[in-house]
All heavy atoms as an XYZ file, in Angstrom:
849
protein
N       0.855     -1.163      0.002
C       0.001      0.000      0.001
C       0.901      1.232      0.000
O       1.898      1.283      0.686
C      -0.887     -0.042      1.242
C      -1.978      0.993      1.202
S      -3.057      0.882      2.621
C      -4.458      0.129      1.919
N       0.504      2.194     -0.730
C       1.330      3.388     -0.835
C       1.071      4.341      0.330
O       0.143      4.182      1.095
C       1.091      4.067     -2.183
C      -0.320      4.589     -2.324
O      -1.225      4.091     -1.615
O      -0.528      5.501     -3.138
N       1.892      5.324      0.443
C       1.848      6.283      1.542
C       0.554      7.087      1.538
O      -0.043      7.325      2.582
C       3.052      7.245      1.450
O       4.229      6.495      1.327
C       3.142      8.122      2.671
N       0.104      7.489      0.373
C      -1.112      8.290      0.275
C      -2.321      7.483      0.761
O      -3.193      8.022      1.447
C      -1.322      8.725     -1.180
C      -2.458      9.704     -1.306
S      -2.152     11.159     -0.309
C      -2.302     12.389     -1.527
N      -2.385      6.220      0.453
C      -3.477      5.359      0.897
C      -3.477      5.215      2.408
O      -4.534      5.211      3.045
N      -2.296      5.084      2.981
C      -2.192      4.954      4.440
C      -2.600      6.253      5.130
O      -3.254      6.236      6.170
C      -0.763      4.562      4.834
C      -0.442      3.126      4.475
S       1.215      2.661      4.942
C       1.088      2.660      6.708
N      -2.236      7.380      4.550
C      -2.618      8.674      5.107
C      -4.137      8.837      5.074
O      -4.758      9.244      6.059
C      -1.911      9.836      4.374
C      -0.410      9.809      4.664
C      -2.518     11.185      4.775
C       0.400     10.803      3.895
N      -4.725      8.503      3.928
C      -6.188      8.603      3.813
C      -6.880      7.654      4.777
O      -7.885      7.998      5.388
C      -6.629      8.301      2.377
C      -6.321      9.394      1.339
C      -6.714      8.931     -0.038
C      -7.023     10.696      1.688
N      -6.323      6.471      4.916
C      -6.890      5.503      5.846
C      -6.796      6.007      7.293
O      -7.730      5.897      8.077
C      -6.145      4.167      5.695
C      -6.914      2.983      6.163
C      -6.182      1.689      5.813
O      -4.951      1.658      5.799
N      -6.949      0.646      5.546
N      -5.683      6.612      7.637
C      -5.496      7.194      8.969
C      -6.468      8.340      9.217
O      -7.056      8.459     10.308
N      -6.632      9.192      8.218
C      -7.570     10.316      8.346
C      -8.990      9.794      8.521
O      -9.753     10.292      9.353
C      -7.470     11.256      7.112
C      -6.135     12.006      7.142
C      -8.636     12.236      7.081
C      -5.854     12.827      5.900
N      -9.335      8.754      7.777
C     -10.673      8.166      7.886
C     -10.888      7.569      9.274
O     -11.968      7.736      9.874
C     -10.859      7.085      6.803
C     -12.234      6.457      6.705
C     -13.291      7.512      6.388
C     -12.243      5.370      5.650
N      -9.888      6.897      9.809
C      -9.991      6.326     11.155
C     -10.148      7.454     12.182
O     -10.994      7.378     13.081
C      -8.758      5.442     11.478
C      -8.708      5.104     12.961
C      -8.775      4.183     10.636
N      -9.339      8.507     12.072
C      -9.448      9.629     13.007
C     -10.808     10.311     12.915
O     -11.417     10.673     13.924
C      -8.332     10.641     12.745
C      -6.928     10.228     13.177
C      -5.916     11.286     12.723
C      -6.873     10.042     14.669
N     -11.292     10.496     11.703
C     -12.591     11.111     11.494
C     -13.698     10.249     12.111
O     -14.585     10.754     12.803
C     -12.854     11.319     10.002
C     -14.133     12.048      9.630
C     -14.130     13.462     10.204
C     -14.279     12.089      8.115
N     -13.624      8.953     11.883
C     -14.606      8.035     12.451
C     -14.554      8.064     13.969
O     -15.598      8.119     14.645
C     -14.365      6.598     11.947
O     -14.390      6.602     10.514
C     -15.419      5.641     12.466
N     -13.370      8.041     14.546
C     -13.225      8.097     16.010
C     -13.763      9.419     16.553
O     -14.404      9.452     17.606
C     -11.762      7.920     16.412
C     -11.222      6.527     16.157
S     -12.092      5.248     17.073
C     -11.648      5.671     18.716
N     -13.517     10.514     15.858
C     -14.021     11.826     16.282
C     -15.547     11.839     16.302
O     -16.164     12.343     17.246
N     -16.145     11.265     15.254
C     -17.603     11.207     15.194
C     -18.153     10.342     16.328
O     -19.129     10.706     16.992
C     -18.068     10.691     13.813
C     -17.770     11.744     12.741
C     -19.556     10.353     13.821
C     -17.981     11.262     11.314
N     -17.522      9.211     16.571
C     -17.958      8.325     17.650
C     -17.841      9.020     19.003
O     -18.756      8.954     19.839
C     -17.165      7.003     17.623
C     -17.556      6.181     16.398
C     -17.369      6.203     18.905
C     -16.676      4.968     16.145
N     -16.729      9.696     19.237
C     -16.555     10.413     20.506
C     -17.585     11.527     20.664
O     -18.126     11.731     21.750
C     -15.138     10.987     20.606
C     -14.033      9.957     20.843
C     -12.670     10.638     20.776
C     -14.221      9.274     22.178
N     -17.888     12.222     19.564
C     -18.898     13.278     19.607
C     -20.266     12.692     19.959
O     -21.007     13.244     20.791
C     -18.974     14.029     18.293
C     -20.076     15.066     18.279
C     -19.931     16.270     18.949
C     -21.290     14.810     17.629
C     -20.944     17.220     18.967
C     -22.316     15.748     17.644
C     -22.132     16.937     18.310
O     -23.132     17.863     18.335
N     -20.614     11.573     19.356
C     -21.897     10.919     19.631
C     -21.971     10.482     21.099
O     -22.999     10.661     21.762
C     -22.123      9.721     18.668
C     -22.356     10.246     17.254
C     -23.286      8.854     19.142
C     -22.368      9.167     16.186
N     -20.894      9.923     21.617
C     -20.866      9.512     23.027
C     -21.025     10.726     23.934
O     -21.813     10.701     24.896
C     -19.571      8.742     23.347
C     -19.574      7.382     22.637
C     -19.387      8.574     24.843
C     -18.266      6.639     22.707
N     -20.309     11.798     23.643
C     -20.399     13.025     24.434
C     -21.833     13.578     24.395
O     -22.392     13.965     25.422
C     -19.411     14.058     23.896
C     -19.493     15.399     24.556
C     -18.956     15.611     25.817
C     -20.115     16.482     23.911
C     -19.033     16.854     26.424
C     -20.208     17.714     24.514
C     -19.659     17.912     25.772
O     -19.751     19.129     26.373
N     -22.435     13.609     23.211
C     -23.797     14.091     23.035
C     -24.787     13.219     23.827
O     -25.668     13.723     24.515
C     -24.160     14.106     21.554
C     -25.479     14.732     21.249
C     -25.674     16.109     21.333
C     -26.556     13.942     20.863
C     -26.888     16.674     21.058
C     -27.789     14.505     20.579
C     -27.957     15.869     20.671
N     -24.614     11.915     23.759
C     -25.483     10.983     24.479
C     -25.368     11.199     25.987
O     -26.375     11.239     26.699
C     -25.109      9.539     24.132
C     -25.770      8.518     25.017
C     -27.102      8.194     24.866
C     -25.056      7.898     26.038
C     -27.732      7.271     25.698
C     -25.669      6.976     26.878
C     -26.996      6.670     26.699
O     -27.597      5.768     27.531
N     -24.146     11.352     26.491
C     -23.961     11.580     27.933
C     -24.605     12.892     28.375
O     -25.171     12.984     29.459
C     -22.485     11.537     28.287
C     -21.815     10.157     28.174
C     -20.323     10.277     28.430
C     -22.455      9.155     29.115
N     -24.521     13.904     27.536
C     -25.164     15.180     27.837
C     -26.675     15.044     27.901
O     -27.321     15.577     28.804
N     -27.246     14.322     26.950
C     -28.693     14.096     26.969
C     -29.113     13.297     28.198
O     -30.155     13.560     28.796
C     -29.128     13.359     25.690
C     -29.105     14.177     24.412
C     -29.475     13.290     23.219
C     -30.038     15.372     24.491
N     -28.302     12.324     28.560
C     -28.605     11.527     29.738
C     -28.600     12.392     31.006
O     -29.462     12.256     31.878
C     -27.583     10.399     29.861
C     -28.110      9.186     30.544
C     -27.197      8.036     30.376
N     -26.642      7.781     31.695
C     -25.671      6.944     31.930
N     -25.100      6.292     30.964
N     -25.243      6.761     33.153
N     -27.643     13.296     31.097
C     -27.573     14.202     32.245
C     -28.783     15.138     32.263
O     -29.354     15.391     33.322
C     -26.270     15.010     32.209
C     -26.097     15.946     33.377
C     -25.986     15.207     34.710
O     -25.404     14.134     34.794
N     -26.563     15.767     35.749
N     -29.175     15.644     31.088
C     -30.357     16.504     31.018
C     -31.605     15.750     31.456
O     -32.440     16.294     32.185
C     -30.563     17.018     29.591
C     -29.686     18.170     29.210
C     -29.992     18.648     27.793
O     -30.368     17.877     26.926
N     -29.805     19.927     27.565
N     -31.730     14.505     31.033
C     -32.872     13.691     31.422
C     -32.904     13.514     32.941
O     -33.947     13.644     33.572
C     -32.805     12.321     30.742
C     -33.942     11.415     31.113
C     -33.781     10.043     30.457
C     -34.831      9.069     30.967
N     -34.614      7.714     30.477
N     -31.750     13.229     33.523
C     -31.662     13.059     34.978
C     -32.077     14.344     35.692
O     -32.832     14.318     36.667
C     -30.246     12.650     35.363
C     -30.107     12.246     36.824
C     -28.721     11.743     37.180
N     -28.267     10.703     36.272
C     -27.074     10.706     35.653
N     -26.214     11.681     35.862
N     -26.730      9.735     34.836
N     -31.589     15.487     35.196
C     -31.945     16.765     35.807
C     -33.440     17.056     35.691
O     -34.066     17.535     36.649
C     -31.147     17.908     35.168
C     -29.681     17.864     35.529
O     -29.277     17.210     36.487
N     -28.865     18.539     34.738
N     -34.010     16.779     34.528
C     -35.441     17.018     34.330
C     -36.278     16.114     35.225
O     -37.297     16.544     35.775
C     -35.821     16.808     32.857
C     -35.326     17.890     31.896
C     -35.604     17.472     30.443
C     -35.953     19.228     32.200
N     -35.859     14.873     35.391
C     -36.580     13.966     36.279
C     -36.520     14.449     37.725
O     -37.512     14.381     38.451
C     -36.021     12.544     36.165
C     -36.393     11.780     34.893
C     -35.656     10.439     34.829
C     -37.897     11.568     34.803
N     -35.355     14.962     38.144
C     -35.226     15.496     39.496
C     -36.146     16.707     39.683
O     -36.814     16.841     40.714
C     -33.787     15.867     39.794
C     -32.871     14.695     40.006
C     -31.405     15.101     40.177
O     -31.026     16.227     39.870
N     -30.601     14.177     40.654
N     -36.172     17.597     38.688
C     -37.041     18.770     38.759
C     -38.502     18.360     38.821
O     -39.297     18.925     39.569
C     -36.808     19.694     37.569
C     -35.487     20.419     37.601
C     -35.266     21.242     36.339
O     -36.081     21.263     35.437
N     -34.123     21.909     36.270
N     -38.867     17.349     38.024
C     -40.240     16.866     38.026
C     -40.616     16.290     39.385
O     -41.704     16.561     39.913
C     -40.433     15.813     36.939
C     -41.825     15.208     36.792
C     -42.846     16.294     36.457
C     -41.826     14.132     35.732
N     -39.726     15.530     39.981
C     -39.982     14.964     41.308
C     -40.161     16.064     42.351
O     -41.050     15.998     43.202
C     -38.861     14.022     41.721
C     -38.856     12.704     41.002
C     -37.660     11.845     41.371
O     -36.627     12.322     41.843
N     -37.798     10.546     41.149
N     -39.310     17.083     42.280
C     -39.409     18.201     43.217
C     -40.749     18.910     43.055
O     -41.421     19.220     44.040
C     -38.223     19.178     43.035
C     -36.927     18.535     43.520
C     -38.488     20.495     43.765
C     -35.682     19.310     43.146
N     -41.158     19.149     41.806
C     -42.445     19.826     41.565
C     -43.610     18.966     42.040
O     -44.582     19.477     42.604
C     -42.598     20.166     40.085
C     -41.726     21.317     39.661
C     -41.904     21.675     38.208
C     -40.974     22.811     37.842
N     -41.172     23.264     36.467
N     -43.534     17.661     41.826
C     -44.596     16.774     42.290
C     -44.676     16.774     43.811
O     -45.777     16.807     44.382
C     -44.381     15.362     41.758
C     -44.655     15.226     40.275
C     -44.273     13.867     39.725
O     -43.459     13.148     40.298
N     -44.859     13.513     38.588
N     -43.523     16.729     44.471
C     -43.510     16.768     45.935
C     -44.075     18.089     46.444
O     -44.823     18.119     47.420
C     -42.095     16.566     46.459
C     -41.550     15.178     46.261
C     -40.056     15.082     46.569
O     -39.378     16.071     46.787
N     -39.548     13.856     46.563
N     -43.702     19.182     45.786
C     -44.191     20.497     46.172
C     -45.695     20.609     45.985
O     -46.406     21.132     46.852
C     -43.477     21.586     45.369
C     -43.849     23.021     45.646
C     -43.548     23.372     47.106
C     -43.097     23.947     44.728
N     -46.188     20.090     44.876
C     -47.625     20.121     44.611
C     -48.377     19.312     45.666
O     -49.394     19.748     46.198
C     -47.930     19.577     43.211
O     -47.260     20.389     42.246
C     -49.420     19.578     42.909
N     -47.848     18.138     45.972
C     -48.484     17.286     46.989
C     -48.470     17.967     48.350
O     -49.470     17.957     49.078
C     -47.757     15.937     47.054
C     -48.403     14.944     47.964
C     -47.680     13.602     47.917
C     -48.328     12.617     48.852
N     -47.654     11.322     48.862
N     -47.344     18.573     48.708
C     -47.224     19.268     50.001
C     -48.195     20.436     50.072
O     -48.875     20.622     51.081
C     -45.789     19.753     50.179
C     -45.562     20.506     51.467
C     -44.160     21.035     51.566
C     -44.024     21.910     52.797
N     -42.891     22.790     52.727
N     -48.279     21.219     48.986
C     -49.182     22.368     48.967
C     -50.633     21.918     49.065
O     -51.422     22.495     49.813
C     -48.967     23.204     47.686
O     -47.597     23.610     47.631
C     -49.859     24.424     47.656
N     -50.978     20.857     48.328
C     -52.347     20.323     48.410
C     -52.658     19.907     49.843
O     -53.735     20.219     50.362
C     -52.510     19.126     47.464
C     -53.813     18.426     47.622
C     -54.956     18.935     47.020
C     -53.922     17.269     48.373
C     -56.173     18.312     47.171
C     -55.138     16.625     48.528
C     -56.269     17.149     47.919
N     -51.729     19.202     50.471
C     -51.937     18.738     51.845
C     -52.096     19.914     52.796
O     -52.990     19.908     53.659
C     -50.763     17.845     52.280
O     -50.675     16.735     51.382
C     -50.947     17.333     53.694
N     -51.255     20.933     52.627
C     -51.343     22.106     53.501
C     -52.671     22.826     53.330
O     -53.291     23.239     54.326
C     -50.196     23.073     53.218
C     -48.858     22.610     53.736
C     -47.724     23.553     53.393
O     -47.974     24.666     52.871
O     -46.563     23.186     53.651
N     -53.126     22.966     52.091
C     -54.399     23.651     51.855
C     -55.552     22.789     52.367
O     -56.490     23.282     52.982
C     -54.568     23.988     50.354
C     -53.596     25.121     49.984
C     -55.999     24.413     50.040
C     -53.560     25.449     48.510
N     -55.465     21.491     52.117
C     -56.544     20.604     52.568
C     -56.621     20.557     54.093
O     -57.715     20.606     54.663
C     -56.343     19.195     52.017
C     -57.434     18.254     52.424
N     -57.369     17.487     53.565
C     -58.629     17.993     51.867
C     -58.478     16.789     53.676
N     -59.252     17.068     52.649
N     -55.488     20.443     54.742
C     -55.491     20.331     56.210
C     -55.713     21.660     56.906
O     -56.037     21.680     58.082
C     -54.179     19.705     56.694
C     -54.052     18.255     56.286
O     -55.045     17.596     55.987
N     -52.846     17.748     56.266
N     -55.520     22.746     56.228
C     -55.682     24.065     56.847
C     -56.979     24.726     56.412
O     -58.033     24.525     57.034
N     -56.923     25.503     55.340
C     -58.093     26.286     54.920
C     -59.327     25.440     54.604
O     -60.443     25.835     54.947
C     -57.612     27.015     53.666
C     -56.134     27.037     53.770
C     -55.742     25.826     54.539
N     -59.157     24.303     53.977
C     -60.323     23.477     53.627
C     -61.029     22.957     54.890
O     -62.256     22.931     54.956
C     -59.911     22.298     52.733
C     -59.447     22.712     51.357
S     -60.737     23.506     50.375
C     -61.802     22.126     50.074
N     -60.256     22.566     55.882
C     -60.857     22.093     57.131
C     -61.565     23.238     57.854
O     -62.646     23.046     58.412
C     -59.777     21.482     58.050
C     -59.150     20.232     57.481
C     -60.154     19.100     57.350
O     -61.028     18.926     58.175
N     -60.020     18.317     56.288
N     -60.977     24.413     57.801
C     -61.613     25.570     58.427
C     -62.924     25.913     57.724
O     -63.936     26.210     58.373
C     -60.666     26.786     58.397
O     -59.436     26.432     59.034
C     -61.268     27.992     59.097
N     -62.911     25.848     56.385
C     -64.151     26.110     55.652
C     -65.223     25.077     55.977
O     -66.396     25.423     56.142
C     -63.874     26.109     54.139
C     -63.216     27.356     53.577
C     -62.908     27.174     52.097
C     -64.103     28.580     53.777
N     -64.840     23.820     56.077
C     -65.813     22.779     56.435
C     -66.393     23.055     57.825
O     -67.610     22.915     58.044
C     -65.142     21.407     56.393
N     -65.535     23.446     58.746
C     -65.987     23.796     60.091
C     -66.976     24.973     60.043
O     -68.029     24.937     60.691
C     -64.783     24.136     60.980
C     -65.147     24.782     62.272
C     -65.660     24.036     63.313
C     -64.971     26.147     62.460
C     -66.000     24.631     64.518
C     -65.304     26.752     63.644
C     -65.828     25.982     64.678
N     -66.638     25.998     59.271
C     -67.503     27.171     59.169
C     -68.860     26.818     58.583
O     -69.902     27.301     59.046
C     -66.840     28.255     58.321
C     -65.682     29.001     58.961
C     -65.023     29.920     57.953
C     -66.165     29.796     60.156
N     -68.841     25.981     57.576
C     -70.101     25.580     56.955
C     -70.988     24.866     57.977
O     -72.194     25.149     58.093
C     -69.844     24.703     55.712
C     -69.243     25.550     54.596
C     -71.127     24.016     55.246
C     -68.688     24.739     53.435
N     -70.404     23.950     58.732
C     -71.162     23.252     59.763
C     -71.693     24.223     60.826
O     -72.842     24.136     61.257
C     -70.303     22.172     60.434
C     -70.184     20.896     59.637
C     -69.586     19.766     60.454
N     -68.322     20.077     61.117
C     -67.119     19.982     60.549
N     -67.008     19.575     59.303
N     -66.034     20.277     61.228
N     -70.843     25.120     61.262
C     -71.253     26.092     62.289
C     -72.401     26.983     61.798
O     -73.340     27.254     62.532
C     -70.061     26.954     62.723
C     -69.067     26.242     63.595
C     -69.676     25.793     64.914
O     -70.266     26.617     65.629
O     -69.565     24.584     65.224
N     -72.295     27.431     60.550
C     -73.338     28.299     60.009
C     -74.639     27.521     59.852
O     -75.731     28.060     60.096
C     -72.892     28.922     58.655
C     -74.036     29.590     57.936
C     -71.760     29.908     58.900
N     -74.542     26.247     59.478
C     -75.746     25.427     59.328
C     -76.401     25.118     60.676
O     -77.631     25.092     60.779
C     -75.412     24.097     58.623
C     -75.079     24.254     57.163
C     -74.601     22.956     56.515
O     -74.225     22.006     57.227
O     -74.610     22.918     55.272
N     -75.595     24.922     61.699
C     -76.118     24.503     63.005
C     -76.448     25.692     63.897
O     -77.486     25.726     64.555
C     -75.108     23.577     63.709
C     -74.931     22.290     62.899
C     -75.555     23.258     65.125
C     -73.807     21.407     63.394
N     -75.562     26.668     63.953
C     -75.705     27.793     64.877
C     -75.784     29.110     64.112
O     -75.406     29.199     62.957
C     -74.493     27.879     65.820
C     -74.261     26.646     66.618
N     -73.297     25.742     66.272
C     -74.884     26.153     67.719
C     -73.319     24.745     67.150
N     -74.270     24.966     68.025
N     -76.163     30.076     64.830
C     -76.113     31.445     64.303
C     -74.731     31.990     64.624
O     -74.375     32.179     65.788
C     -77.197     32.318     64.967
C     -77.302     33.714     64.422
C     -77.829     33.733     62.997
O     -78.611     32.853     62.625
O     -77.437     34.650     62.257
N     -73.923     32.200     63.602
C     -72.553     32.694     63.804
C     -72.568     34.202     63.542
O     -73.034     34.648     62.502
C     -71.560     32.001     62.840
C     -70.163     32.547     63.016
C     -71.583     30.502     63.038
N     -72.075     34.970     64.505
C     -72.018     36.419     64.295
C     -71.210     36.759     63.039
O     -70.213     36.122     62.720
C     -71.323     36.946     65.547
C     -71.470     35.870     66.573
C     -71.541     34.583     65.806
N     -71.683     37.760     62.333
C     -71.062     38.129     61.057
C     -69.584     38.493     61.222
O     -68.753     38.105     60.418
C     -71.807     39.291     60.418
C     -71.269     39.643     59.045
C     -72.053     40.756     58.384
O     -72.939     41.361     58.994
N     -71.733     41.036     57.146
N     -69.246     39.210     62.281
C     -67.855     39.602     62.491
C     -66.955     38.382     62.696
O     -65.860     38.305     62.156
C     -67.740     40.554     63.692
C     -66.384     41.206     63.832
C     -66.008     42.048     62.606
O     -66.840     42.674     61.975
N     -64.731     42.034     62.272
N     -67.441     37.413     63.467
C     -66.678     36.188     63.703
C     -66.497     35.407     62.393
O     -65.419     34.905     62.096
C     -67.393     35.336     64.739
C     -66.614     34.095     65.158
C     -67.354     33.299     66.226
O     -68.278     33.844     66.895
O     -66.995     32.137     66.385
N     -67.564     35.335     61.617
C     -67.498     34.644     60.324
C     -66.502     35.326     59.395
O     -65.701     34.656     58.733
C     -68.895     34.603     59.686
C     -69.033     33.875     58.371
C     -68.642     32.412     58.514
C     -70.456     33.991     57.849
N     -66.515     36.646     59.368
C     -65.562     37.385     58.523
C     -64.122     37.138     58.956
O     -63.227     37.002     58.113
C     -65.874     38.891     58.571
C     -67.049     39.345     57.718
C     -67.369     40.819     57.986
C     -66.768     39.117     56.244
N     -63.889     37.071     60.256
C     -62.530     36.800     60.739
C     -62.053     35.415     60.292
O     -60.926     35.248     59.843
C     -62.484     36.905     62.270
C     -62.565     38.325     62.769
C     -62.582     38.401     64.286
O     -62.022     37.505     64.937
O     -63.169     39.369     64.812
N     -62.949     34.431     60.429
C     -62.601     33.075     59.969
C     -62.308     33.074     58.465
O     -61.329     32.478     58.009
C     -63.731     32.095     60.259
C     -63.719     31.521     61.643
C     -64.827     31.654     62.469
C     -62.634     30.798     62.118
C     -64.845     31.108     63.745
C     -62.636     30.251     63.397
C     -63.752     30.421     64.195
O     -63.747     29.869     65.449
N     -63.166     33.732     57.705
C     -62.969     33.764     56.246
C     -61.684     34.479     55.858
O     -60.986     34.057     54.925
C     -64.181     34.407     55.568
C     -65.464     33.587     55.602
C     -66.632     34.394     55.032
C     -65.305     32.281     54.845
N     -61.353     35.530     56.571
C     -60.087     36.223     56.295
C     -58.883     35.319     56.610
O     -57.899     35.314     55.872
C     -60.002     37.521     57.108
C     -60.830     38.629     56.532
C     -60.584     39.958     57.258
N     -61.447     40.980     56.703
C     -62.455     41.555     57.371
N     -62.697     41.231     58.618
N     -63.196     42.474     56.783
N     -58.987     34.562     57.694
C     -57.918     33.609     58.034
C     -57.748     32.550     56.953
O     -56.631     32.206     56.570
C     -58.191     32.926     59.384
C     -57.990     33.857     60.567
O     -57.338     34.909     60.396
O     -58.494     33.514     61.654
N     -58.871     32.048     56.461
C     -58.824     31.044     55.388
C     -58.190     31.652     54.148
O     -57.297     31.057     53.527
C     -60.240     30.500     55.066
C     -60.223     29.642     53.814
C     -60.775     29.708     56.253
N     -58.625     32.832     53.789
C     -58.095     33.529     52.626
C     -56.584     33.740     52.763
O     -55.807     33.463     51.844
C     -58.820     34.867     52.442
C     -58.307     35.706     51.297
C     -58.610     35.376     49.988
C     -57.518     36.829     51.533
C     -58.154     36.147     48.934
C     -57.063     37.608     50.495
C     -57.370     37.255     49.187
O     -56.898     38.016     48.161
N     -56.173     34.199     53.935
C     -54.744     34.421     54.197
C     -53.961     33.113     54.098
O     -52.866     33.076     53.518
C     -54.554     35.076     55.571
C     -53.117     35.302     55.918
N     -52.347     36.259     55.312
C     -52.299     34.664     56.795
C     -51.121     36.219     55.809
N     -51.062     35.249     56.715
N     -54.497     32.033     54.648
C     -53.823     30.731     54.588
C     -53.647     30.262     53.153
O     -52.599     29.717     52.776
C     -54.614     29.679     55.370
O     -54.674     30.005     56.726
N     -54.652     30.466     52.332
C     -54.552     30.087     50.926
C     -53.495     30.936     50.223
O     -52.683     30.405     49.450
C     -55.920     30.205     50.223
C     -56.870     29.138     50.773
C     -55.773     30.059     48.713
C     -58.299     29.278     50.319
N     -53.471     32.234     50.494
C     -52.455     33.101     49.889
C     -51.040     32.683     50.300
O     -50.125     32.690     49.470
C     -52.700     34.567     50.280
C     -53.855     35.273     49.596
C     -53.961     36.710     50.103
C     -53.713     35.240     48.090
N     -50.870     32.318     51.558
C     -49.558     31.858     52.024
C     -49.156     30.584     51.278
O     -48.007     30.446     50.829
C     -49.570     31.625     53.555
C     -48.322     30.867     53.989
C     -49.672     32.951     54.288
N     -50.090     29.656     51.100
C     -49.797     28.433     50.361
C     -49.404     28.724     48.923
O     -48.455     28.146     48.386
N     -50.102     29.666     48.296
C     -49.783     30.042     46.908
C     -48.419     30.715     46.854
O     -47.615     30.435     45.956
C     -50.881     30.955     46.341
C     -52.168     30.153     46.130
C     -50.441     31.599     45.035
C     -53.370     30.993     45.788
N     -48.139     31.603     47.793
C     -46.824     32.263     47.823
C     -45.697     31.243     48.006
O     -44.668     31.331     47.356
C     -46.760     33.312     48.939
C     -47.505     34.582     48.582
O     -47.810     34.786     47.388
O     -47.799     35.369     49.507
N     -45.912     30.280     48.905
C     -44.911     29.242     49.120
C     -44.687     28.434     47.842
O     -43.563     28.085     47.503
C     -45.316     28.309     50.259
C     -45.232     28.979     51.610
O     -44.568     29.984     51.778
N     -45.942     28.424     52.577
N     -45.762     28.148     47.136
C     -45.667     27.401     45.885
C     -44.896     28.220     44.857
O     -43.991     27.694     44.187
C     -47.056     27.051     45.379
C     -47.151     26.182     44.140
C     -46.513     24.828     44.403
C     -48.609     26.003     43.727
N     -45.210     29.502     44.735
C     -44.509     30.364     43.786
C     -43.046     30.545     44.146
O     -42.180     30.553     43.276
C     -45.189     31.730     43.683
C     -46.493     31.669     42.914
O     -46.676     30.814     42.052
N     -47.401     32.563     43.218
N     -42.748     30.706     45.443
C     -41.356     30.867     45.876
C     -40.550     29.595     45.583
O     -39.383     29.666     45.204
C     -41.290     31.180     47.373
C     -41.769     32.578     47.684
O     -41.874     33.402     46.759
O     -42.054     32.846     48.873
N     -41.157     28.453     45.756
C     -40.458     27.191     45.520
C     -40.208     26.944     44.045
O     -39.256     26.271     43.688
C     -41.270     26.031     46.112
O     -41.397     26.194     47.499
N     -41.060     27.467     43.190
C     -40.864     27.306     41.742
C     -39.648     28.090     41.277
O     -38.960     27.695     40.364
C     -42.105     27.767     40.964
C     -43.225     26.795     41.001
C     -44.381     27.300     40.166
C     -45.528     26.340     40.176
N     -46.655     26.853     39.384
N     -39.417     29.242     41.915
C     -38.287     30.094     41.491
C     -37.072     29.587     42.162
O     -36.089     29.300     41.919
C     -38.537     31.552     41.901
C     -39.759     32.115     41.213
O     -40.096     31.712     40.122
N     -40.432     33.027     41.866
C-alpha cells in the first residue's frame, strides 16, 4: 500500500473516532439533562403534593368547620368574617410558598 493510501486510511480512522466520541459526548449530555429534568419533576410533584396537603389540612378544614357552624348555629357576622379572612390568608400563604419554591 502506498503512503497516500495509508494517510487517507489514517484520516478516515481519526474522522470516524471523532464522530464516535462526539456521539458519546452528546449521548452523555442528553442523559444528564434527562436526569436533571426527572429530578425537577420529582421536586415539583412533591411541592404540589405538599401544597395540596397544607391547603386541605388548613383552609379546607376551616371552611368545612364554618359551613357546619353556620348550618347549626347562628354565627355572628364579624366572627365569620374573621374566619374567612384567616382562610383567605392561609390560601395566599400556600400560593406564595408554591410560587417561591418554583423560582
